[in-house]
Backbone as CSV, one residue per row, in Angstrom:
resi,resn,N_x,N_y,N_z,CA_x,CA_y,CA_z,C_x,C_y,C_z
1,MET,271.307,26.079,145.264,271.418,24.686,145.281,270.424,24.082,146.198
2,GLU,269.869,23.234,145.817,268.942,22.621,146.430,269.099,20.832,146.449
3,TYR,268.859,20.052,147.778,269.162,18.656,147.698,268.011,18.425,148.820
4,THR,267.688,17.036,148.710,266.786,16.220,150.142,268.226,16.114,150.772
5,GLY,268.288,15.745,151.957,269.330,15.403,152.736,268.632,14.309,153.645
6,TYR,269.694,13.374,154.177,269.072,12.305,154.699,270.155,12.032,156.212
7,HIS,269.780,12.029,157.406,270.608,12.132,158.471,270.412,11.060,159.449
8,GLY,271.280,10.115,159.286,270.581,8.771,160.202,271.079,9.021,161.694
9,THR,270.235,8.552,162.553,270.453,9.007,164.068,269.520,7.819,164.913
10,SER,269.752,8.212,166.079,268.707,7.043,166.846,267.079,7.758,166.755
11,ARG,266.490,6.865,167.103,264.707,7.171,166.775,264.546,8.515,167.969
12,GLU,265.079,8.318,169.188,264.840,9.411,170.100,265.393,10.687,169.284
13,ALA,266.662,10.965,169.140,267.298,12.121,168.290,266.644,12.496,167.239
14,ALA,266.037,11.641,166.443,265.182,12.084,165.282,264.030,12.804,165.682
15,ASP,263.220,11.950,166.675,262.003,12.995,167.352,262.100,14.201,167.812
16,SER,263.770,14.094,168.489,263.755,15.661,169.358,264.084,16.796,168.098
17,ILE,264.975,16.186,167.212,265.068,16.908,165.889,263.916,17.533,165.372
18,CYS,262.943,16.745,164.906,261.961,17.166,164.033,260.741,17.892,164.913
19,ARG,260.643,17.570,166.329,260.005,18.134,167.163,260.415,19.574,167.363
20,ASP,261.749,19.772,167.364,262.149,21.370,167.599,262.514,21.760,166.506
21,GLU,262.459,21.250,165.216,263.141,21.678,164.042,264.599,22.473,164.284
22,ASN,265.405,21.443,165.190,266.871,21.852,165.368,267.682,20.719,165.366
23,ILE,268.828,20.862,164.810,269.834,19.578,164.326,271.262,20.367,165.384
24,GLU,271.765,19.467,165.898,272.705,20.309,166.636,274.076,19.640,165.950
25,PHE,274.664,20.989,165.471,275.964,20.612,164.708,277.237,20.145,165.535
26,SER,277.866,19.505,164.675,279.174,18.697,165.537,279.929,19.827,165.438
27,SER,280.980,19.942,166.484,281.824,20.728,166.503,283.176,20.430,166.656
28,SER,283.422,18.949,166.618,284.891,18.286,166.414,286.177,18.967,165.577
29,ASP,287.155,19.003,166.208,288.265,19.458,165.220,288.258,18.437,164.261
30,THR,287.990,17.166,164.227,288.286,16.374,163.275,287.322,15.858,162.207
31,GLU,286.082,16.478,162.528,284.975,16.004,161.637,285.510,16.313,159.849
32,TRP,284.886,15.318,159.312,285.113,15.147,157.882,285.442,16.565,157.118
33,LEU,284.319,17.330,157.397,284.228,18.608,156.383,283.997,19.797,157.518
34,GLY,284.405,19.553,158.662,284.148,20.622,159.569,283.301,20.690,160.602
35,THR,282.883,21.784,161.316,281.477,21.984,161.932,280.336,22.447,161.012
36,GLY,279.505,21.311,161.888,278.221,21.543,160.729,277.182,20.487,161.107
37,ALA,276.018,20.405,160.489,275.495,19.249,160.509,275.455,18.374,159.142
38,TYR,275.617,16.834,159.636,275.922,16.071,158.220,274.893,15.309,157.753
39,PHE,274.766,15.486,156.159,273.650,14.789,155.383,274.281,14.010,154.687
40,PHE,273.684,12.930,154.211,273.839,12.070,153.053,272.941,12.359,151.784
41,VAL,273.395,12.443,150.651,272.162,12.471,149.511,271.573,11.494,149.062
42,ASN,271.829,10.005,149.451,271.091,8.541,149.341,270.770,8.439,150.864
43,LYS,269.448,7.850,150.773,269.043,7.552,151.935,269.867,5.966,152.438
44,GLU,270.307,5.432,151.164,270.730,4.245,151.845,271.890,4.594,152.539
45,ASP,272.652,5.469,152.393,273.668,5.936,153.320,273.633,6.316,154.722
46,ALA,272.475,6.881,154.702,271.926,7.288,156.118,271.604,6.016,156.990
47,GLU,271.209,4.787,156.322,271.068,3.777,156.799,271.924,2.993,157.369
48,TRP,272.836,3.152,156.347,274.566,2.550,156.593,274.942,3.207,157.554
49,TRP,275.041,4.608,157.863,275.493,5.092,159.034,274.860,4.598,160.295
50,CYS,273.401,4.454,160.383,272.916,3.700,161.837,273.387,2.715,162.094
51,GLN,273.643,2.052,161.001,274.227,0.686,161.255,275.597,0.574,161.744
52,THR,276.281,1.460,161.273,277.528,1.461,161.916,277.618,2.267,163.109
53,ARG,276.896,2.953,163.670,276.873,3.796,164.896,276.335,2.695,165.832
54,ARG,275.663,1.765,165.087,274.878,0.652,166.038,273.739,1.507,167.326
55,TYR,272.943,2.032,166.507,271.842,2.815,167.289,270.879,1.683,167.444
56,GLY,270.492,1.789,168.597,269.255,0.842,168.889,268.291,0.411,168.037
57,GLU,267.188,1.843,168.254,266.412,2.083,167.595,266.631,3.026,166.536
58,LYS,266.943,2.745,165.267,267.127,4.035,164.416,266.344,4.618,163.360
59,SER,266.466,5.804,162.896,265.707,6.461,162.395,266.260,7.586,161.474
60,ILE,265.490,7.778,159.929,266.352,8.834,159.308,265.823,10.122,159.267
61,VAL,266.346,11.413,159.427,265.528,12.420,159.466,265.893,13.086,158.038
62,THR,264.727,13.487,157.488,265.026,13.829,156.122,264.486,15.544,156.031
63,VAL,265.306,16.216,155.046,265.145,17.643,155.179,265.256,18.088,153.864
64,ASP,264.797,19.198,153.522,265.339,20.172,152.298,266.679,21.071,152.773
65,LEU,267.620,21.163,151.882,268.751,21.501,151.996,268.745,22.587,150.787
66,VAL,268.746,23.884,151.053,268.435,24.870,150.427,269.811,25.764,150.799
67,PHE,270.955,26.330,149.985,272.090,27.005,150.122,272.229,27.426,148.603
68,GLU,273.183,29.126,148.525,273.793,29.431,147.824,275.080,29.443,147.709
69,GLU,275.903,29.842,148.970,277.000,29.927,149.132,277.648,28.420,149.502
70,TYR,278.324,27.367,148.698,278.797,26.334,148.653,280.504,25.952,148.345
71,ILE,280.959,25.211,148.874,282.169,24.609,148.206,281.778,22.987,147.700
72,ASP,281.977,23.067,146.448,281.576,21.812,145.963,282.782,20.811,145.611
73,LEU,283.048,19.804,146.150,284.275,19.104,146.170,284.111,17.812,145.096
74,VAL,282.462,17.694,144.580,282.285,16.512,143.903,282.033,17.177,142.257
75,HIS,281.274,18.442,142.096,280.967,18.717,140.702,282.150,19.895,140.321
76,ARG,282.410,20.836,140.781,282.959,21.971,140.850,284.495,22.033,140.568
77,TYR,284.971,22.102,139.481,286.631,21.726,139.266,287.431,23.001,140.043
78,SER,286.908,23.798,139.767,287.548,25.119,140.376,287.668,25.086,142.116
79,ASP,286.655,24.497,142.643,286.646,24.018,144.002,288.061,22.893,144.438
80,GLN,287.862,21.784,143.297,288.539,20.954,143.542,290.104,21.303,143.338
81,HIS,290.287,21.779,142.524,291.629,22.404,142.142,292.400,22.999,143.285
82,ILE,291.497,24.266,143.974,292.100,24.857,145.206,291.970,24.065,146.042
83,PHE,291.094,22.729,146.434,291.481,22.107,148.048,292.594,21.169,147.409
84,SER,293.138,20.879,146.289,294.178,20.202,146.116,295.600,21.072,146.453
85,GLU,295.438,22.009,146.087,296.705,23.105,146.149,296.919,23.418,147.902
86,VAL,295.497,23.644,148.199,295.663,23.600,149.882,295.994,22.367,150.590
87,CYS,295.744,21.293,150.363,296.245,19.990,150.878,297.548,19.679,150.729
88,LYS,298.136,20.252,149.670,299.528,20.050,149.494,300.267,21.241,150.334
89,ARG,300.055,22.373,150.371,300.645,23.152,151.491,300.667,22.624,152.631
90,VAL,299.083,22.071,153.398,299.125,21.422,154.469,299.847,20.581,154.876
91,LYS,300.246,19.442,153.813,300.980,18.461,153.989,302.249,18.680,154.124
92,THR,302.925,19.781,153.351,304.338,20.411,153.489,304.339,20.679,154.800
93,GLU,303.573,21.829,155.185,303.690,22.605,156.571,303.785,21.350,157.902
94,LEU,302.698,20.811,157.453,302.964,19.796,159.005,303.820,18.717,158.960
95,LEU,304.041,18.186,157.790,305.189,17.595,157.727,306.432,17.586,158.106
96,LYS,306.694,19.117,158.077,308.005,20.078,158.295,308.308,20.122,160.117
97,ARG,307.084,19.989,160.700,307.128,19.869,161.930,307.097,18.739,162.384
98,LYS,307.017,17.532,161.818,307.653,15.974,162.299,306.853,15.571,163.388
99,LYS,305.461,16.290,163.463,304.095,16.020,164.558,303.466,14.760,163.660
100,TYR,302.978,13.734,164.415,302.027,13.235,163.734,300.733,13.742,163.767
101,TYR,300.059,13.341,162.483,298.883,13.817,162.591,297.757,12.489,161.596
102,SER,296.882,12.341,162.011,295.990,11.144,161.539,295.338,12.280,160.162
103,LYS,294.855,11.058,159.392,294.263,11.769,158.149,293.289,12.317,158.641
104,LYS,292.129,12.410,159.267,291.282,13.295,159.649,291.709,14.738,160.060
105,ASN,292.930,14.589,161.067,293.766,15.852,161.758,293.784,16.645,160.045
106,LEU,294.509,15.871,159.214,295.117,16.810,158.238,293.935,17.415,157.271
107,MET,292.631,16.476,157.077,291.341,17.204,156.420,291.143,18.425,157.154
108,ALA,291.063,18.117,158.323,290.369,19.269,158.863,291.215,20.393,158.783
109,VAL,292.570,20.453,159.287,293.312,21.207,158.735,292.942,22.196,157.355
110,ALA,293.267,21.278,156.434,293.177,21.463,154.802,291.807,22.122,154.617
111,LEU,290.778,21.544,155.169,289.330,22.290,154.961,289.157,23.729,155.917
112,ARG,289.947,23.899,156.964,289.629,25.245,157.785,290.275,26.099,156.766
113,LYS,291.322,25.801,156.068,292.176,26.722,155.199,291.280,27.143,154.085
114,LEU,290.684,25.956,153.458,290.224,26.334,152.324,289.065,27.030,152.732
115,ILE,288.240,27.078,153.697,287.067,27.727,153.801,287.716,29.355,154.217
116,LEU,288.416,29.574,154.689,289.018,30.710,155.321,289.566,31.587,153.575
117,GLN,290.295,30.724,152.797,290.606,31.295,151.787,289.241,31.424,150.903
118,ILE,288.533,30.767,150.829,287.203,31.006,149.829,286.412,32.209,150.532
119,GLU,286.017,31.800,151.952,285.373,33.192,152.002,286.055,34.387,152.178
120,SER,287.123,34.329,152.211,288.249,35.940,152.197,288.200,36.747,150.753
121,GLU,288.058,35.503,149.758,287.957,35.684,148.344,287.106,36.300,147.799
122,LYS,286.024,35.274,148.225,284.604,35.775,147.969,283.448,36.867,149.006
123,GLY,284.393,37.095,149.941,283.577,38.119,150.872,282.504,37.779,151.468
124,THR,281.975,36.179,151.697,280.927,35.728,152.079,281.008,34.752,152.850
125,LYS,280.233,34.108,153.715,280.385,32.754,154.400,279.579,31.601,153.600
126,ILE,280.646,30.415,153.788,280.541,29.687,153.113,279.023,28.667,154.233
127,GLN,278.133,28.246,152.969,276.791,27.478,153.954,277.244,26.106,153.915
128,ALA,277.543,25.667,152.941,277.899,23.987,152.896,278.719,23.781,152.187
129,ILE,279.267,22.176,152.424,280.381,21.649,151.638,279.960,20.298,151.162
130,LEU,279.783,20.097,150.093,279.788,19.002,149.358,281.204,17.915,149.424
131,ALA,280.841,16.665,149.324,282.288,16.352,149.208,281.930,14.695,149.176
132,GLN,282.872,13.608,148.596,282.316,12.158,148.282,283.481,11.554,149.246
133,PHE,283.160,10.494,149.554,283.960,9.549,150.399,283.604,7.807,150.060
134,ILE,284.787,7.329,149.895,284.655,5.787,149.575,284.132,5.079,150.628
135,GLU,283.722,5.564,151.921,282.989,4.878,152.840,281.917,4.084,152.206
136,ASN,281.366,3.029,152.913,280.103,2.146,152.430,280.380,1.748,150.860
137,ARG,281.345,1.840,150.393,281.189,1.172,148.986,282.370,-0.140,149.189
138,SER,281.949,-1.006,149.911,283.025,-1.713,149.986,282.573,-2.817,148.752
139,PHE,281.562,-3.068,147.992,281.367,-3.778,147.044,282.114,-3.518,145.928
140,PHE,282.658,-2.208,145.632,283.711,-1.495,144.811,284.857,-1.660,145.012
141,ASN,285.386,-0.870,146.301,286.525,-0.761,146.747,287.432,-1.864,147.145
142,SER,286.742,-3.207,147.283,287.462,-4.379,147.480,288.338,-4.934,146.208
143,PHE,288.175,-4.168,145.384,288.737,-4.560,144.143,290.248,-4.646,144.251
144,ASP,291.016,-5.099,143.748,292.576,-5.213,143.783,293.084,-4.093,142.982
145,THR,294.344,-3.591,143.008,294.770,-2.697,142.162,294.974,-2.366,140.990
146,LYS,294.915,-3.872,140.416,294.739,-3.586,139.059,293.402,-3.439,138.536
147,ASP,292.382,-4.207,139.237,291.016,-3.961,138.595,290.768,-2.644,138.884
148,LEU,291.052,-1.910,140.010,290.589,-0.417,139.902,291.325,0.438,138.813
149,GLN,292.497,0.156,138.510,293.117,0.629,137.030,292.413,0.283,136.104
150,ARG,291.741,-0.832,136.080,290.761,-1.354,134.800,289.395,-0.606,135.055
151,PHE,289.012,-0.373,136.128,287.392,-0.105,136.304,288.005,1.478,136.973
152,ASN,288.367,2.382,136.488,288.929,3.278,137.211,287.700,4.437,137.795
153,CYS,286.477,4.305,137.606,285.439,5.347,138.142,285.441,5.214,139.404
154,VAL,285.441,6.474,140.218,285.107,6.548,141.634,283.724,6.177,141.855
155,ILE,283.531,5.283,142.686,282.088,4.842,143.427,282.630,5.362,144.783
156,ALA,281.360,6.472,145.054,281.391,6.875,146.365,280.286,7.466,146.786
157,GLN,280.312,7.637,148.226,278.673,8.387,148.854,279.074,10.036,148.738
158,ILE,278.243,10.462,148.808,278.213,12.316,148.851,277.485,12.645,150.146
159,GLN,278.339,13.422,150.639,278.105,14.055,152.299,277.790,15.557,151.861
160,ILE,276.876,15.945,152.648,276.833,17.459,152.545,276.943,17.911,153.941
161,CYS,277.887,18.856,154.246,278.057,19.594,155.756,277.251,20.659,155.574
162,ILE,276.387,21.167,156.367,275.537,22.490,156.468,276.048,23.088,157.404
163,ARG,276.486,24.481,157.287,277.299,25.142,158.263,276.403,26.349,158.776
164,SER,275.072,26.702,158.166,273.900,27.572,158.307,272.976,26.633,158.694
165,LYS,272.017,26.922,159.652,271.178,26.228,160.189,269.959,26.660,159.083
166,ASP,270.019,27.991,158.779,269.244,28.546,157.885,268.499,27.494,156.847
167,CYS,269.761,27.473,156.291,269.783,26.182,155.078,268.914,24.686,155.218
168,ILE,268.541,24.817,156.522,267.803,23.173,156.577,266.189,23.672,157.062
169,LYS,265.244,22.758,155.986,264.072,22.904,155.828,263.299,21.635,156.093
170,ASN,261.961,21.906,156.242,260.933,20.634,156.242,261.411,19.559,157.153
171,TYR,261.970,19.498,158.487,262.460,18.386,159.224,261.417,17.618,159.075
172,ARG,261.474,16.010,158.635,260.591,14.841,158.625,261.278,13.709,159.253
173,ILE,260.411,12.792,159.417,261.372,11.353,160.131,260.944,10.719,158.749
174,GLU,261.986,9.878,157.593,261.570,9.112,157.035,261.082,7.861,157.373
175,GLU,259.957,7.405,157.135,259.428,5.966,157.404,259.989,4.684,156.487
């Protein structure tokens, strides 16, 4: 699979990323898609990210993404189905414990379990995860419930979490 990825960041960080051809992986337990480097498939979403993060001088790092082993929660029905089943199990397990878990915690737990399950079944390491989120789609998601039922197409941004630095090629700053 090949994509052009857009990473919104500060100008200083973008210069460093492109100079060193190295991007730091996020490692928080509550990241959307787990540990990795995050890219948008649309430049406009990376620009939105820069505005959301309130970077002083913002910049977009553009890269070529090339990967073979991936979880595709956007296009691949089998991955979506497995993820749905894992989410149901995680919700049931965690609610039995009666502990508070934020939406991101539940997502992180479900993704870790999904990755382990697929890696175990395939006998290989997952290099990337594709998923869509309704963030930055207020022009559509501000519809009321009836409108969402009438116009039930999901309008969302697509993010790719790269879990292997070998998948990232041709670092450049988008002007």
